[in-house]
C-alpha positions in Angstrom: 15.8 -33.9 -43.3 15.0 -36.5 -40.6 18.0 -35.3 -38.6 16.8 -31.7 -38.9 13.3 -32.7 -37.8 14.7 -34.6 -34.8 16.8 -31.5 -33.8 13.8 -29.3 -34.3 11.7 -31.6 -32.1 14.5 -31.7 -29.5 15.0 -28.0 -29.1 11.4 -26.7 -29.7 8.2 -27.0 -27.7 4.7 -27.3 -28.9 1.5 -27.8 -26.8 0.2 -31.3 -26.9 -3.3 -31.9 -28.2 -3.9 -35.1 -26.2 -2.7 -35.4 -22.6 -2.3 -38.9 -21.3 -3.9 -39.0 -17.9 -6.8 -40.9 -16.3 -10.2 -39.5 -15.4 -13.0 -41.5 -13.8 -15.8 -42.5 -16.1 -18.4 -40.5 -14.2 -16.4 -37.3 -14.5 -15.5 -37.7 -18.2 -19.0 -37.0 -19.5 -19.7 -33.9 -17.5 -17.3 -31.0 -17.6 -16.4 -29.4 -14.3 -18.5 -26.3 -13.9 -17.0 -23.1 -12.6 -18.7 -21.2 -9.8 -20.8 -18.4 -11.1 -21.7 -15.1 -9.5 -25.2 -16.4 -8.8 -23.7 -19.2 -6.7 -21.4 -16.8 -4.9 -24.4 -14.7 -4.0 -26.5 -17.6 -2.8 -28.9 -16.6 0.0 -28.8 -18.3 3.4 -31.2 -21.3 3.6 -33.7 -21.5 6.5 -32.6 -25.1 7.3 -29.5 -25.4 9.3 -28.8 -28.8 7.9 -28.7 -27.5 4.3 -26.5 -24.6 5.4 -24.1 -27.0 7.1 -23.7 -29.1 3.9 -23.2 -26.0 1.8 -20.5 -24.7 4.1 -18.7 -28.1 4.2 -18.7 -28.2 0.4 -17.6 -24.6 0.0 -14.7 -24.9 2.4 -13.7 -28.5 1.6 -13.7 -29.4 5.2 -12.6 -32.9 4.4 -9.3 -31.4 3.2 -8.9 -28.2 5.2 -7.8 -28.9 8.7 -8.1 -25.3 10.0 -11.8 -24.8 9.2 -13.7 -25.4 12.4 -17.4 -26.1 12.5 -18.8 -26.2 16.0 -22.4 -27.7 16.2 -24.5 -27.0 19.3 -28.0 -26.1 20.5 -29.1 -22.7 21.5 -31.3 -22.2 24.5 -33.6 -19.2 24.0 -36.7 -18.6 26.2 -36.7 -22.3 27.2 -36.7 -23.3 23.5 -33.8 -25.1 21.8 -32.6 -24.3 18.3 -29.9 -26.2 16.4 -27.0 -24.0 15.4 -23.4 -24.1 14.4 -20.4 -21.8 14.4 -18.0 -21.4 11.5 -14.5 -20.0 12.0 -10.9 -20.5 11.0 -8.5 -21.8 13.6 -5.5 -19.4 14.1 -7.4 -16.3 13.0 -9.8 -16.0 15.9 -9.6 -15.5 19.7 -10.7 -18.8 21.2 -11.3 -17.3 24.6 -13.7 -14.7 23.1 -15.7 -17.4 21.3 -15.9 -19.5 24.5 -16.8 -16.7 26.9 -18.9 -14.3 24.8 -20.5 -16.5 22.1 -20.9 -20.2 23.2 -21.4 -19.6 26.9 -24.3 -17.1 26.6 -26.0 -19.1 23.9 -25.6 -22.6 25.4 -25.8 -22.2 29.2 -29.0 -21.7 31.1 -29.3 -18.3 32.7 -31.8 -15.6 33.5 -31.5 -14.1 30.1 -32.6 -17.1 28.1 -34.9 -19.0 30.6 -38.0 -16.9 30.6 -41.0 -18.9 31.8 -43.9 -16.7 30.7 -45.5 -16.2 27.4 -43.3 -15.7 24.4 -44.1 -12.0 24.4 -42.6 -9.0 26.0 -43.8 -5.6 27.1 -41.9 -2.8 25.3 -43.9 0.2 26.8 -46.4 0.8 29.6 -48.4 3.9 30.4 -51.0 4.7 33.1 -53.8 7.1 32.1 -56.9 7.7 34.3 -56.0 4.6 36.4 -56.1 2.6 33.2 -52.8 0.8 32.3 -52.0 0.7 28.6 -49.4 -1.8 27.5 -47.8 -2.3 24.1 -46.9 -5.9 23.6 -44.5 -7.2 20.9 -44.3 -10.8 19.9 -41.1 -12.8 20.5 -38.5 -12.4 17.8 -35.5 -14.7 18.1 -33.3 -12.5 15.8 -33.6 -9.3 17.9 -33.6 -11.4 21.1 -30.3 -13.1 20.3 -28.7 -9.8 19.1 -29.8 -7.7 22.1 -29.8 -10.3 24.9 -27.6 -13.3 24.2 -24.6 -11.9 22.3 -22.5 -9.5 24.4 -20.0 -8.9 21.6 -19.4 -5.3 20.5 -19.7 -6.0 16.8 -22.5 -8.3 15.5 -23.8 -8.0 11.9 -26.6 -9.7 10.2 -25.8 -10.9 6.6 -28.1 -12.7 4.2 -25.8 -14.3 1.7 -23.0 -16.9 1.9 -20.5 -14.6 0.2 -20.9 -12.0 3.0 -20.6 -14.7 5.6 -17.6 -16.2 4.1 -15.9 -12.8 3.7 -16.3 -12.2 7.4 -14.9 -15.7 8.2 -11.9 -15.2 5.9 -11.1 -11.9 7.7 -11.1 -13.5 11.2 -14.7 -13.4 12.3 -17.0 -16.2 13.1 -20.4 -16.9 11.5 -23.4 -18.1 13.6 -26.0 -20.2 11.7 -29.3 -20.9 13.4 -32.1 -23.2 12.4 -35.3 -21.6 10.9 -33.4 -18.3 10.2 -32.3 -17.3 6.7 -29.7 -14.8 8.1 -26.3 -15.3 9.6 -24.7 -13.5 12.6 -21.3 -12.2 11.6 -19.5 -11.8 15.0 -16.1 -10.1 15.3 -13.7 -12.3 17.2 -10.4 -11.5 15.5 -7.3 -12.9 17.2 -4.6 -13.6 14.7 -1.0 -12.6 15.4 0.3 -9.4 14.0 3.4 -7.2 14.1 3.4 -4.6 16.8 3.9 -0.9 16.0 7.6 -0.2 15.5 9.9 2.5 14.2 9.9 3.4 10.4 12.5 1.3 8.6 12.9 3.4 5.4 11.9 7.0 6.5 13.8 7.7 9.6 13.8 11.2 11.2 15.5 12.8 14.1 12.8 15.2 15.3 9.4 13.7 14.8 7.2 10.7 15.8 8.8 7.2 15.6 5.7 5.2 14.7 5.1 3.4 11.4 2.2 1.6 9.7 1.8 -2.2 10.2 0.2 -4.9 8.1 -3.2 -4.6 9.9 -5.7 -2.2 8.3 -7.6 -1.3 11.5 -4.3 -0.6 13.3 -3.3 1.8 10.6 -6.6 3.6 10.5 -6.4 4.0 14.3 -3.0 5.6 14.0 -4.5 8.2 11.6 -7.5 8.8 13.9 -5.2 9.4 16.8 -3.2 12.1 15.0 -6.0 13.9 13.1 -8.5 13.6 16.0 -11.5 15.0 14.0 -14.9 13.6 13.0 -14.5 15.0 9.5 -11.9 12.3 8.7 -13.7 9.8 6.5 -12.4 6.3 6.0 -14.5 4.5 3.3 -14.2 0.8 2.9 -13.6 -0.9 -0.4 -12.7 -4.4 -1.5 -10.4 -5.2 -4.4 -9.9 -8.7 -5.9 -12.4 -11.3 -7.0 -10.6 -14.0 -5.0 -8.8 -12.3 -2.2 -11.4 -9.5 -1.5 -8.6 -7.4 -0.1 -9.9 -4.6 2.2 -8.9 -1.1 1.4 -9.6 2.2 3.2 -10.0 5.5 1.3 -9.1 8.3 3.7 -9.8 12.0 3.2 -11.0 15.1 5.1 -14.7 15.6 4.2 -14.6 19.4 4.9 -11.3 20.0 3.1 -10.7 17.6 0.2 -12.0 18.4 -3.3 -15.1 16.2 -4.1 -13.9 15.6 -7.7 -10.6 14.2 -6.5 -12.3 11.9 -4.0 -14.8 10.7 -6.6 -11.9 10.0 -9.1 -10.1 7.9 -6.5 -13.2 6.0 -5.6 -14.1 5.4 -9.2 -10.6 3.9 -10.1 -10.5 1.7 -7.0 -14.1 0.4 -7.3 -13.6 -0.4 -11.0 -10.7 -2.9 -10.7 -11.3 -6.3 -12.1 -8.4 -8.4 -10.8 -8.3 -11.7 -9.0 -6.0 -10.6 -6.2 -4.4 -7.5 -4.6 -1.6 -8.2 -2.2 0.2 -4.9 -1.7 0.2 -1.1 -2.0 2.7 -1.4 -4.9 0.2 -3.4 -7.0 -2.6 -0.9 -6.3 -0.3 1.9 -7.3 0.2 0.3 -10.7 -3.5 -0.3 -11.2 -4.8 3.2 -10.5 -2.1 5.4 -12.1 -2.4 6.9 -15.6 -0.5 5.4 -18.4 3.2 6.3 -17.8 5.7 4.7 -20.1 8.8 6.2 -18.5 8.1 4.9 -15.1 8.0 8.2 -13.3 6.1 7.7 -10.0 2.8 9.5 -9.9 1.7 8.5 -6.4 3.5 9.1 -3.2 3.9 6.1 -0.8 4.9 6.4 2.8 5.1 4.2 5.9 4.7 7.2 8.3 1.2 8.0 9.8 2.3 11.6 10.6 3.3 12.3 7.0 0.0 10.8 5.8 -2.0 12.9 8.2 -0.1 16.0 7.1 -1.1 15.4 3.5 -4.7 14.6 4.5 -5.0 17.9 6.2 -3.8 19.6 3.0 -6.7 18.1 1.1 -5.3 15.0 -0.5 -6.6 11.4 -0.5 -4.8 8.4 1.1 -5.5 4.8 0.5 -4.5 2.0 3.0 -4.4 -1.7 2.0 -4.8 -4.5 4.4 -1.6 -6.5 4.6 0.7 -3.7 3.5 2.5 -1.3 5.9 2.4 1.6 3.4 -0.1 4.3 2.4 -0.4 5.8 -1.0 -1.2 9.5 -1.3 -2.6 11.2 -4.4 -2.2 13.5 -6.2 1.6 13.9 -6.0 4.0 16.5 -7.5 7.7 16.5 -8.0 8.2 18.6 -4.8 6.6 15.8 -2.7 9.2 13.3 -3.8 11.9 15.8 -2.8 10.4 16.5 0.6 11.0 14.8 3.9 9.0 14.7 7.1 11.9 16.3 8.8 11.2 19.6 6.9 8.2 20.5 8.9 10.1 20.0 12.2 13.1 22.2 11.2 13.4 25.9 10.9 12.6 27.2 7.4 16.2 28.1 6.6 17.4 24.6 7.3 14.5 22.9 5.6 14.9 25.0 2.4 18.6 24.3 2.5 18.0 20.6 2.7 15.5 20.8 -0.2 18.0 22.5 -2.4 20.6 19.9 -1.4 18.2 17.1 -2.4 17.6 18.8 -5.8 21.3 19.0 -6.4 21.6 15.3 -5.4 18.9 14.4 -8.0 20.7 16.3 -10.7 24.0 14.6 -9.8 22.4 11.2 -9.7 20.8 11.7 -13.2 23.5 13.5 -15.1 27.0 13.3 -13.6 28.1 10.0 -15.1 26.8 11.0 -18.5 28.5 14.4 -18.3 31.8 12.7 -17.5 31.5 10.4 -20.5 30.6 13.3 -22.8 33.5 15.4 -21.6 36.0 12.5 -21.9 34.9 11.5 -25.4 33.9 14.8 -27.1 34.6 17.9 -25.0 38.1 17.6 -23.5 38.8 21.3 -24.3 36.5 22.6 -21.5 38.7 21.0 -18.8 41.7 22.9 -17.3 45.0 21.6 -18.7 46.2 20.2 -15.4 43.0 18.4 -14.8 43.0 17.0 -18.3 46.6 15.7 -17.9 45.6 14.1 -14.6 42.7 12.3 -16.1 44.7 11.1 -19.1 47.5 9.9 -16.8 45.1 7.8 -14.7 43.5 6.3 -17.8 46.8 5.6 -19.6 47.0 1.9 -18.4 43.2 1.2 -18.7 42.6 -1.2 -21.7 38.9 -0.5 -22.0 37.1 2.5 -23.6 35.4 4.9 -21.1 31.8 3.6 -21.9 32.8 0.0 -21.0 34.6 1.2 -17.9 31.8 3.3 -16.5 29.0 0.8 -17.3 31.0 -2.0 -15.6 31.5 0.1 -12.5 27.9 1.4 -12.4 26.5 -2.1 -12.8 28.9 -3.4 -10.1 27.7 -0.6 -7.8 24.1 -1.6 -8.3 24.9 -5.2 -7.7 26.6 -4.3 -4.4 23.6 -2.2 -3.4 21.1 -5.0 -4.2 23.3 -7.6 -2.5 23.5 -5.4 0.6 19.6 -5.3 0.7 19.1 -9.1 0.2 21.7 -10.6 2.4 21.0 -11.1 6.2 21.4 -7.9 8.2 24.5 -8.9 10.3 26.6 -9.3 7.1 24.9 -6.5 5.0 27.5 -3.9 6.0 30.3 -6.4 5.2 29.1 -6.6 1.6 29.4 -2.8 1.3 32.9 -2.7 2.8 34.2 -5.6 0.7 32.6 -4.3 -2.5 33.5 -0.6 -2.1 36.9 -0.9 -0.7 38.5 -4.2 -1.5 37.1 -4.7 -5.1 37.5 -1.0 -5.9 41.1 -0.8 -4.8 41.9 -4.1 -6.5 40.4 -2.9 -9.8 42.4 0.4 -9.6 45.6 -1.5 -8.8 45.1 -3.9 -11.6 44.7 -1.1 -14.1 41.1 -2.1 -15.0 39.4 1.0 -13.7 40.7 4.6 -13.5 40.7 6.3 -10.0 38.8 9.4 -11.3 35.9 7.1 -12.3 35.8 5.6 -8.9 35.3 9.1 -7.5 32.5 9.9 -10.1 30.6 6.7 -9.3 31.0 7.1 -5.6 29.6 10.7 -5.6 26.7 9.5 -7.8 25.9 6.7 -5.5 26.0 8.9 -2.4 23.8 11.5 -4.1 21.2 8.8 -4.9 20.9 7.9 -1.2 19.9 11.5 -0.5 16.6 11.2 -2.4 13.9 10.8 0.3 11.5 8.7 -1.9 12.7 5.2 -2.9 10.6 5.0 -6.1 11.8 8.4 -7.4 15.4 7.6 -6.5 15.1 4.3 -8.3 13.7 6.1 -11.4 16.7 8.5 -11.4 19.1 5.6 -11.1 17.6 3.8 -14.0 17.6 6.9 -16.3 21.2 7.5 -15.4 22.2 4.7 -17.8 20.2 6.4 -20.6 22.1 9.7 -20.2 25.4 7.7 -20.1 24.6 6.3 -23.5 23.4 9.7 -24.9 26.6 11.3 -23.7 28.7 8.6 -25.3 26.8 8.8 -28.7 26.6 12.6 -29.1 28.2 14.3 -26.1 26.5 17.4 -24.8 24.2 17.5 -27.8 22.8 14.0 -26.9 22.4 15.0 -23.2 20.7 18.2 -24.1 18.2 16.3 -26.3 17.6 13.8 -23.5 17.0 16.6 -21.0 14.6 18.3 -23.4 12.6 15.1 -24.0 12.6 14.4 -20.2 11.3 17.8 -19.3 8.6 17.6 -22.0 7.5 14.3 -20.5 7.4 15.8 -17.0 5.4 18.8 -18.2 2.9 16.5 -19.9 2.6 14.2 -16.8 -0.5 14.4 -14.6 -1.3 12.8 -11.3 -5.1 12.5 -10.9 -5.6 15.6 -13.0 -2.8 17.7 -11.4 0.3 18.6 -13.3 3.3 16.8 -12.0 5.5 20.0 -11.9 2.7 22.3 -10.6 4.6 23.0 -7.3 7.8 23.9 -9.2 5.9 26.3 -11.6 4.2 28.2 -8.7 7.4 28.7 -6.7 7.5 32.4 -7.9 4.0 33.1 -6.8 4.1 35.0 -3.4 0.5 33.9 -2.6 1.3 30.3 -2.9 3.5 28.1 -0.7 3.4 25.0 -2.8 7.2 24.5 -3.2 9.2 26.3 -0.5 8.9 25.7 3.2 7.8 29.0 4.8 7.8 29.6 8.5 4.9 27.9 10.3 3.3 31.2 11.1 3.2 32.1 7.4 1.5 28.9 6.3 -1.9 30.5 5.9 -3.1 28.7 2.8 -3.2 25.2 1.6 -1.6 24.3 -1.8 -3.4 26.2 -4.5 -3.4 23.3 -7.1 -5.6 21.1 -4.9 -8.6 23.5 -5.1 -9.7 22.5 -1.5 -13.0 23.5 0.1 -11.1 25.4 2.8 -8.4 27.6 1.2 -7.0 29.0 4.4 -5.0 26.8 6.7 -4.9 29.2 9.6 -5.5 32.9 10.4 -3.3 35.6 9.1 -2.2 36.3 12.7 -1.7 32.9 14.3 0.4 33.9 17.2 -2.2 35.9 19.2 0.1 36.0 22.2 2.3 38.7 20.5 -0.6 41.2 20.2 
């Protein structure tokens, strides 16, 4: 028993009740208190000395080297007021702070050196040779805002949480003695990536601009394309710690109010500490989906986002992420590309059908091969059957081990090609596909026909425009392989039935996921096929937009 107890103690772990570390005596009696919401919403004090101590404590200025506090005196109407600026080094434009904040406030000039009474005339009228003047007493708050700060964006905040939020986003906060407000001045100057071409959604005919990590740059790209005052971009913050800025974008005169309210409700009722990317937001606002089918469309293209906004959908941008999420989404959206709207309808519909075929091949082809090889050899022509048997004659493994090994190897090659540095990414694909594949066939480990099946499946998976939907099909391909190995066509049929039932039951923000596919036979709806541009008279019917018509019945007036 002692030996067994020692072995159990050696290979198991249990949390310790008493940890051996030292705490100072003055800290051992009083537990460390966590900041409460009341402290976070603390109002600004009228004393600049108290505000300074509060700021130093909140930002741990003894430890943080990038927190800058600039103390100085303000000259206003020949009176001096103590003040200080709070900003983060590296996130602000130092030249803007020097030229447009410190210089107007500190240096003596005609704007701040008024020698008369501390009053000003705001209106003057002459009636019957009698001058009537309306005099307003001097107010330092309005005086600083209107006379001494030439910055284009100056806000007045009353709590430390609002002031700290501005500082953390790249602004500077101006604290002035005797005032219980703070001036939040926009002086952002942090480095950011410039607008470049899309990396994952390339097109031949179309714009070559993509979103970046800066929220305001992304909103400006949408404004430039839509160019209408009805484009609304509501601000929201997600994350108790990070306070990540989000922009909820929609067309006020087109989008359904219930859809907009649902998106706002879900985003404003997220209780998380942090939000770092669009992918995290997508997982937080979608309905419960156990099979991992994407319910929200994500894109890095501003033109694609604008196109969906003009249809009546809602897009959400997240600061720090170069993607936008669009809701609701249907299965047709994941099979569509931005290229479709720039091509003639015959070519666009041909490409859509080709992508649908690619999705079916990606999902079912390996499973069908396993089912035919194991259970249904009689459906093959005799010559083809003999050819397959001849290629598999020297293979020592059953077909399920053979195809799983090759599929997993293909996924490893794909993942390695994405993770390695770009100059050698193509080398990984060449070595994995050619050298290893040929060596495996020559060694008799893999049959040549299976190499062809896996290669066709892999090429078809690259034809899916949306990465999330393509990843979903790649994952479920393994399930259909197992179903085909267990029960042949019967197992695959049961899997397809269950899969279609899940698709029919799936909803994206109240819209059925297969709505566009179900309405493809309705002549009054253009939700699935790509009609000619002069026939796109109505917006998608399932969105229930405020404006049903997209254009007039006769759009080419020049023909009349």
